[in-house]
Every structure is written in structure tokens, then in C-alpha cells.
N, C-alpha and C positions, 0 to 999 in steps of 0.2 A: 583786553584786561577789564573793560567796562563790563562786559557779558559775564567774567567769572566772577567779579565783586560781589552781586546778589547771591549766588550759589555759595559763595564762602561765607557770607553773612548767615543765610539758610543753615550751613553747616555747622555754625555754632550755637544753634539755637538747642536749647534743651529738647530732648526727644524720648519719647519711652515708646512701650508696646502700641500696637494699633489694635483698637477695639474690635471684636468680631461683629459681623454686620448686626445680628440680631440685639445685643447689648447696645451698640452705638444708635438703632433705630427706636428703642424703646428708651433711651435716654432723650433721644430727639424729640419724640411725642411729649414726654413731660416737659420740656422747655418751651416747646409751642403752646401747649395748654398755659403754662404760667404766662407767656407772652400775651395770649389772647386775653386772659382772666385781668391782667394788670392794664390793658388798654381800656377794658370796661370799667375797671376800678377808678382809672385817671379820668374817664369820661362823668362818670358819677361826681366826682371832687371837682372838676372844672364846673359843672353847673351847680354844684354847692355853692362855690367862691365866686358866683355870678357872672361866669363866662356865658355869653350868647350862645344858642343853639348851633347858630353856624360855625362860629369860632370853635365850638366844643366837637362839632362834628368833622371838620378840618382837622384839628389836631389829634382825633382818635385814628382817624384815616392815615395820618403820618406815620403813626404807631402801628398800626395793621400792614401797611403797604409793604413792609420789606418780606413779611411772612407770606406774600404770595411768590417771592422767588423760593422761599424755604420748601413752597409744596409743588414747585415745578416737576412734571414727571420727567424722570431721566437725568435730573439734575444730581451732581456728583456730592460728596460729603463735605468738601471745602465750602462749596458757595450755598448749600443748605445752613451750614454752622455760621456762616458769615450773615447770611440773611437774618437767621433768628437772633444772632447778637446784636445786629443791628437795631432791630425791633424793640429789643430788650432797653438798649441805651438810647433810643428815642424816648422811650419812655422817662428815662432819666432826666433826659434835657426837658421833657415838659414838666416834670415835677418841680424842677429847679425853676422854671420859670413860673408856673403856678404859685411857687411858695416865694416868689421875689429874691432869689439867689439865698434863701436862708441856709446856714452852714450844713443843718442837719439835712437837707434835702440832696446834699452831694454824697451822703454816706450810700444813696441809691445805687450809686456806680458800683460800690465795692460788693454791695449784694448781687448785682448783675456779675461781676468778676467771679465770686464764688459758683453761681450758678452755672456759668458757661464754662466752668472748668471740668464739669461733667464730660464736655466733648474730648478732653485729653489729648488737645491739638493747640498748637500756638497761634495758630489763625484768628479764632475769636478773640485772644488776649491783644493781638497785634489791630483789629478793628476796635477794641476798646481803648486802646491807647491814641489811635487817629482821633477817633470821634472826640475824647475828651480834650485833645489839643486844639481840635477845630472849634470846638464849642466853646471853650474857657478863653481861646485867643481871639476867633471872629466875632463871635457873638458877645465877646466880654468886651471887644472894643466898640461894637455898635450899641448894644443895650446893656451896660455895664451892671446898672442896678436889677437887672431881670437874671443876672449870672451869678454875681458876688454880693455878699450881703455885708460887707465891710469898706471902709473907704479906700484903705492903701490899695485893693485890688482893681478900684476903681480907676485908678492912676497910671498903674502898671499893670495891665489886663495879660500880658504874653508872659511876664514874668511869674505871676501866678496860675497862668495857662501849664508852664513847666514846672512849678511845684507841684501842682496836682497829677500832671502826667507822671511826675517822679513815684508818687504816692500810688498810681494806679500800677505801673511798672514792677514796683516793688512787692505789691498783692500779687500781679501775676506771675513773678519769678517765684514767690512763696509757692503758689500753687504747684507750679511746674516741678520745683525740688521735691515738694512732699509727694507728687504724682511719681518721679522717678525712683525716690528713695523707697516707697512703698512697693514698687513693682520690683525691685532688686531683691527683696526678701525672697520673692519666689521663683527668681530666675538665675539662681546659681546651685551648684551642685555641694550639699553640705559637707561632703568628705573631703573633696580636692579644691574647693573654692572656683573651680571652672566653671564656664556657663554650661546651663542645663540645654534639655534638646529643644525647650521652646524658644528660649533667646538665641540659639545657633540657627533655628528657622527663620526666626525674625529679623536676625542679622542679614542672614542670606538674602531673603525677601526684598530687603532694603537696599541691599548692594546690586542686586540685579535690577530693580527698578532705577536706581541713580546713574547708572552706567551702560554702555551698550557693548563695553568691552568684555573679555572674557572673565569667567568667573569658575572655579575649581572647587571640587570638595574632596577630602580624604576621610576614609572610614577605616579607622583602627580597630582590630578585636587581638587581645592578648591570646597568644597560644597557651593552651594547656594551662589557663587560670584555675580552673577546678582542681587540679592536682596540688596547687598551692594551697587551696583553702580546705581540702580534705588532709592533707600532711601535716600542714603546720597550723592550720586553724584559720579563723577569719580575721582575726585580728593582725596575723600576719599579711593576711591578702589587702586589708586596708592600709597597712604600710606600704606595700609594694604599689597600690594603686596612687596613692599619694607622691610616692616616689618618682612615678612614671608622669603623673601630672607634670610635676615641676620640671622634669627633662623636655616633655614634649612643649612646655610654654617657652622654653628657652631656642627651640627651633625655628619659630615663626616670627613674621614681621610684625608691626605695630597695626597694620590695618588687617590681619589675619585674626581668626578666633579661634581658639580652642575650647571644646566641650566634650564634658562627659554625658554621654546619651543612656547608659546602661551599666549593668553591673560591671563588665570588663571591655566596655565599648567606648570609644571615643571618636570624635569626629573633628574635623577642621576644614573651616571655610576659606578660601585664598584668593584674594583679588589677583586673578592671574590665569593665565592656560595651563596646559600640560606640561610645559618646560618647567614653568616654576613649581608646579605641584610635584614634579618628579624631584627636584631638588630640594624641596622642603621635606618629601617623604624620605627620601635618601639620608638627608640629615638625621631625621628622626632614628632610622634605623642604627645608624652609627652611636648615636646618642645613648640608646637603650642597649648596645654591645656591650658595654663597662659594666661588670656585675653590682648589685645592689647589694648591702648587708641586711638580712633580716634575721632578727632573734640570734645575731652572732655569726649567722653563716652566710657564704655568700651565694647569690642566686642571680642567674643571665635572664633576664627577661627578653621574650622575643615576641614581636608581632606581626601580624599580617596587616598588610594595609591593600586598599582598595582604591582608585584615583577616577574620579568623572569631572568631565568640565563640560562647559556649553558648546564647545567644539564638538563634541561626539553626541550631545545631547540637544536636539533642536529646541525643544521646549526649554524656556528659560523660566524654571519653577523649582522652588528648593526643594521640594517633595522627591521630584524627579531625581535630582542631583545625588541626594542621600540615597536613594534606592538604587541607583545606579553603581554608586560607589561601594554600596552593601556588598552588591552581586559580584562586583570585582575583587571584593575581599574574600569572598569565597573562592574565588578562582585561585588567588595566592595561596587560601590554605590547601586546595586540591593539589596544586604543585609544589608542595612542599614546606609552606608554612614560611615565616620571618622573610618577606619579601615584599615586594611593591608589584602591584599590578593595574594597568589601565582598563577602563570599561570599553568594550567592544561589541558591536551589533550580535547578537546572538546570544549575550549572556543572560537575559532575560528569558528567553525560552529554554536554555540548558537549567535556570535555576527552578522553572515551572516543572522540568523532566526530573530535576531531583526532588522536589517536593513530592509528585505522584509516586517515584520510587520509593521514597522512605514510608510512604503511607500505603504501600504495597507490602514493603517489609516487615512494618508493624503487624500485620496479621499474617504473614508468611510461616510461623510456628504453628499457629491455631490451625492455618488452612492446608497444613501438611505439605506446604512447598519446599521445605529445607531437607536436605540429604546428607548422611555423612558418608564420606568415602575412606577408604583406609589404605595407604602406600606402606608395602613393607619395609623395613630397615634390615640391612643384610650385614652379617660379619663377613670382612674381605677375607679373612685367613681360609675360611671353607665354605663361603658362599651360602651359609645357613640364615634362615630368617629369624631374627632375635626379637622382634615386635612389630607394631604398626602405629603408624600416625594417622590422627583422625583429621580429616580436612574438610570443611564445609563446603557446600554446593547449594545453590539456590535455582530451583526449577521453577521459573514463572510460568503461569497459565499462559500468557501471550508472548513472552520475549523470549522464552525457551530457557535455555541455561545462561544465567547470568554470572559473568566474570568475578572472582572472590576479590580481585584487586578493585571491583567496581562497587560493590555493595558492602564489604565489610570495614573499609573506610566511613562509608555512610551509616552501618550500625553504630561505628564508635562515635561517632560525631553526634549523632542523632540520641544516643544513649541507649540504643535497644541492644548492645553488644552484652551487657550484662544478662539479661534474660537469655539472649538466643546463646552466649557462652555456658550458661547452666545447662541449657538444652543438649547441646553437644556434648558436654561433660557426662550427663546421665546416659546418652545413647551410646557413647564412646564404651563407657564403665560395664553397662548392660552387655555389650558386646563382647569385651573381652574375656567376662564371665563365661558366655555362651561358648566362644571358641575353646576357652580353657576346659570347659565341661567337654566338649565335642572330642578334642585331640588328648585330653589328659595331660597336657603341657600348659605350664604358666604362661599363657600368651601376655606379653607387656603391650602397654598402651600408653601412647603420648597425645597430649592435648595441649592446644595453644591457649595460653591465658593472654588477654588482650590488657594495654595498660589501664584501661578505665576497670576492669575486672581488678586488676593488682591494687587500684587505688581505693576498691571498696571495702570498707571494714569488715564485711561479712564474708569475704572469699574464702577464708579459714574456715568459717562455719560451714559455709556451701559445699567445700570440699569434704570434710570430716561427713557431713549429712549423706551425700552421694555414695561414699565409701561405705558407709552403714547401710543404707538404702539397697544398693545393688550388691553388696558382699563382696566386691572386688577387694582383693588384698592390697593395702597400700603401696607395697613394695613393686607392684606391677604397674603403677601408675606414674607417667613422668608429666610434669607439667612445664611447658615451653613458653619462656618469655624474650621478647626481643631485645636486643642491646640496647635499644634506644629508650628504655624505660629507667636506662642508670643515668641519663642526662638530667633527669628532673629533680630528684631528692634521693640521693645513693643511700642514707641513712635509713628511710623510712622504706625503702625497697628492700634493703637487707633485713630489714625487721620483719617484713612480711612474708620473705621468703623463707627465713628461718623458722618461723611459726608454721608454714606449709611443710618444711621439712621435717618438723617434730611430729608431724603426722603420720611420716614413714615414707612420703611420696618423694620422689627425686625431682630434680631442678636441671631443665636445660636452658642454656643461652643460645637463641636462634640468631639466625643470621649474623654470627660473629664475625667481626671484622669491618663491619660498615658502620658502626657506630663511632663515638668521640674519646670514650673513657675506658673501654674495656680493658686493656693492658695494665693500666694504673689501678683499677679496682679489683681486677679478678682475683687476687689472693684473698680478699675480703668478702668475695660472694659465697654464699653459701651453695654452689653450684656443684652438680655431679658431673653434666655433659655439657660439651660445647659443641655447636653445629655450624661447620665452616659455609659460609654464604655461598650459593651457586655461582655468583658472579667471579670468584676466584677458580672456582672448579671448573668452569667452562674454558677458561684460560690455559687449562694444563695442555691441550692439545696442541699448541703452538709452543710449547716449551717457553711460554711468557714468564714476565716479572712474578707472575704469582706464585709459581712455582716455589721461589725462595720463601715467599710470604707463608704458603701454606706449610712448608716444611716448620717455618719458625713456630706457627701456632700449634703443631703437631708436638714439636720439643717442649714447648710451655706447658702445654696440657699434661704432656708426660710427667713433667716436674712437678707438678700440681697433682698427680694422680687423678686426672680428670680423663674420661672417655671422649674420643673425637669421633662425630659423624659428619662426612662430607656430604651435602645436598647438592642435588641437580647433575649427578652423575649419568652422562647419555652416551658415551663412547667408549670403547674398551680400551683406548688410549689413556683416557682420564683415569680409568678403572686402574690401569699398570702403573701409572704415576703415583696413584696414591697407594698402591700396596708397596711399592718401591719405597715411599717415603715412610712406609708402617703407621699409616692410617687405620684405624681399628673396624670401623663401620661406615657404612654408605646408604644413601637413599638416591633414587633416580629412576629414570624412565628404562634405562638399561636393565634393571632389577626388576622393575614392575611400576605401572601407572596406576593412580589413584582409582579403586573400583569400589562399586557399593558392596555391602556386606552380602546379600545374595550371590554375589558373583565372585566374591575374593574365596579363596581356598587357604585352609591352614595346613595343607597337606605337607607345605613346604618345610614347615616345623617338625619335622619326622624326629629330628634330634632336639634333644632338651636345649632352649636357647641358653646361652651363658649369659649372665646378667651384664647389663650395660655398663654399670660401674665397676671400674677398675679397682683391684683389690690389690 
């Protein structure tokens, strides 16, 4: 218990930011210069007041001696600050002695308090308090007339020592309070009121230094926050961030700290290991699952959370913890978002590999590394080709063919998909025009539109420009959007799709059946085609439960006068079941694999293809 008491007292002391080394050393040099200068000044004053040379030399040495410890090589900040403070206070004691306890001489103690406040450390204040008590108490008892300039203190030196100590303590606390209040102005996020990155890192460093126990860091990034800013405006985004900050703050303990460290990034330092971090992270996911009302409309925010602790990170360093939690967060996004992932060995190498691939992808268009392959769409009733879907491929000069599942999400995340998507649209439109001229048949072309492209305000202008530049009739172009875009902001999505449809192009809902809100919103969508996801089609071989679901989708589409395309058809059995269910169109390896344009033939479209839109 006795060992814990000093630690508890230390914890109660005001404490602020730790000064950077260069700032601390610059201030320390100033204080040393002042201490040496006043030693010389006091020596001259002593001689002027009639002190002997020997006495003056001894008094000056007493003032200068503590500075030797402040100049010791390898000495830490605490020893240097305490030694410099002791020298300054020795000068205060000498001044009081030389002035025979004159009241004004005691003011020098408060000048020293203001000077050592530059250290922004409580140790110099503690030294000052101790020296004042000992000087006024001990010397006030032995030499009262040299310490106090009034009779009351001559008879009760320790009482007046306490009074002087109280004034010194009050001055010290005032400096410390001003120090903390001034720092807080630059340590809080102005929007949310949470700690900022600087305060988070300093709190983490302090926590790591004070305890040998486990410490963890959570790194949170909002999923698809850009879509909120783009569709509802930055004011709505600020409302969302403030609401999320409030919810996150309710999920932590008093010993933990939540910080906003970027636009849509938050971090939490946790006094505990992976188990406690997991509990807090899961609590946050649950807290954010409830919809928030923004501009009168509900929005469900999702976050990807990465966690790292000193258990998996041998270095007890705040920067390393934050970096590893950041890496784990990116893994959470790669695994599907809205989840918690803990840091593991190898994530750093994976992140470096991802950065290199993103850099390579940035130059892929200019470097001629991207290819567009085309897969036919078949009308099941007669087996004729009704059009093609443009599919992107990346032929890396060193890695060879890179899987679309690997680089397309990377392009989406890195913002490259808008440029790449425009390039694919131009290539596919040119190819459709060329094939149409070659065959004398209006060849239809389907091109995927990413969520990032759909959120781009210029997407309508881009499509219009490509149609005008290539000469492709709008009726021959189908733009495919994944069902996942519907869960973000259905009203904005509908507005964009309607604007595209007014150009004359058709809209297809890709990967239908895998999303969350397709059936409830399908009647509102300006769609012409729905494409059944291949995961349901593959289950048709065994006559599984997907048969009923596929039949329901086909019937629903028929009632809404929509064309249905089944994706991923690979076996005659799947083809037979789809034909029996009256599915109108299909794609898959059974009919043709994606191929480059120079290998693809349009001879299969010998008959004029029926339009994909049902009438």
C-alpha cells in the first residue's frame, strides 16, 4: 500500500503534453543562461553591499554548483530541470539573505516559478515548494532576521514558511492550469469534440510508459463515407460523423480514449489486451447498427475495425500500434467491411504488396496493360447471340494475368475506377460499332458501372460523350450496376439511373439476389434487365433450394416486364432447368468464355438479335 501511495499522488498531479526534444533543449539553454547571468549579478551585488571576496565567492559557487548536474552528459530531463531550478532558487535564497529578509526580495521566488514553467513539468514546481519550506522554516528558525523582514515571522517561522509555501503552490498550480488549458485548444477535434491524433498518440505513449500490462489500439474507418458526402452533401456527412462520435464514446471505459484522427477515421486506445479490445470493438459494431436520421432520412453507418495490441506487437510504441491497427482495418475492408479484424504477422507485407499493385495499376491504362474481353449473352429459346458483356482484364508485365477480383476492388478503393471505367466504356463502344458494321447487325454491348462511377456527378455526361464520340446508338448500350449500390442511398441511385436511362441506354441490375433490398425496391428502379447471380445458378444442378428462388425471380421479372439473364451457366443441366423455368437469356462458359476482340467472332449473330428488353 505504501508503494502505491506515491504513484497515486503522482497521478493526481496536472500533466500535459511532453515537449519535443528540440523545444525542451532550447528552453533549457535559456534557463541555464539566465541562471549563470544572475549568479554573476548577485556576486556584483554582494560586493557592492560589503560582502568579502571569500564570502562572495562561496555564495556565487553555491548558486552555480547545481548547474554542474544540469550539464552532466547523459543526464535525463528530470535531473537537468531539477538542477537548473535549484540553482535559480539558490539565487532567490541568497538575494533574501543579502537584503536582510526584505519582503520585496521574496518576490524573486515567483519570478523563478514563472521561468521554470517553461519546462512544462511538475518536478521544478516540486523543487521550488521544497526549497521554500526548508529555507523559510529551517533558516527562518536559525537566522530569522536574514529570512523575514517583520517581527511576526521571527517568532513563528514555520507558520510563515507554510504561508509562503501556499503562495508558491498557488502560483505553481496557476501555471500548470494555464499550461493544460492552452494545450487543450489544439488537442481536440473541432467537429466531434473527441481527442485528435496528437492527443491520442501522447495518451498512448503515456499509458505504455506507466504500465507493463497490455495495451491495444482500435482503428475505425467508415465504409463508403464518400457516398454520403457525394449524395447528401458535406453538411450531412458532418452530422453523421458527430453522431458516430457520440455512439463510440458510449462504448468505451473511462480509462480508454476515443479520437478522430482523419476525415472518416477514428481510433481508440484501450487499456487491455485483445480480449478487451474485441469486446469494445463488437460493442461499437452493435451501437452503429441502429439507423441514424440524417436530413429526415434513415442511414445505417458501417465501419471496418482493425485491432492491434502489445501482445502481437513486441514494440511498445504508439506509432507501431496505430500502424498495425490500420493494416488490420484494411484487411477488414477486404473481407467484406463492417467487421473487426485483429492484426497478424504478414499484414504489413500484404499492405506493401497492395501499395505496389495500386501504383502499378495507376499506370496500367497508359502502359497498355489493360484488356477488354467479351462474353456473349445467349437467348435460350433459339441459342442465338443477342449481345456481349465487356469484362476487364489486367495483363501485368511481371505478374501475368491478374484476377479481376483482386484488382477491381483495389481500383475502386484507390479511386482509379472512374478513369478505368471510362476507358472500358470507350473500348466497348468502339468494339460494338466495329462489330455492328462488320456483321450488318446492331450488336448490343453491356458494360459494368462501379458504385464509385455511379456516385460521380459526371457519369451521365461521360456516357453521353462516349456515345457521341463513338457513334454507338444509345439503344445498343446496357449499363450494369450491382445490387449492392441500392443499400447506400436509394433515392440518389434512382435519380442517377433515371438520368442515364433518359439518354436511351438500358439499365441492368447485376448479381441480383445477393443484396439486401432488391425485392422491396425493384418496382421503383428504372431497370430493364435483372441478372441472376451465378451462385444461385450453380445450385440448379442438384435441384437445390435455389430452384425455387430462381423461379420466383423469373416470375417477378415477368410481372414487371423485365428481361432476365442467368449468369454463370456451365452445364447442360443448368441450361435445361433455366429453359424449363422460362428464363429468357443466359451467360456462361457453356456458351462462350470471355475472349479478346481479335479472337471473338460475330458469326454467331447470323440472325438479327432480339432486343434484350421485353415488350
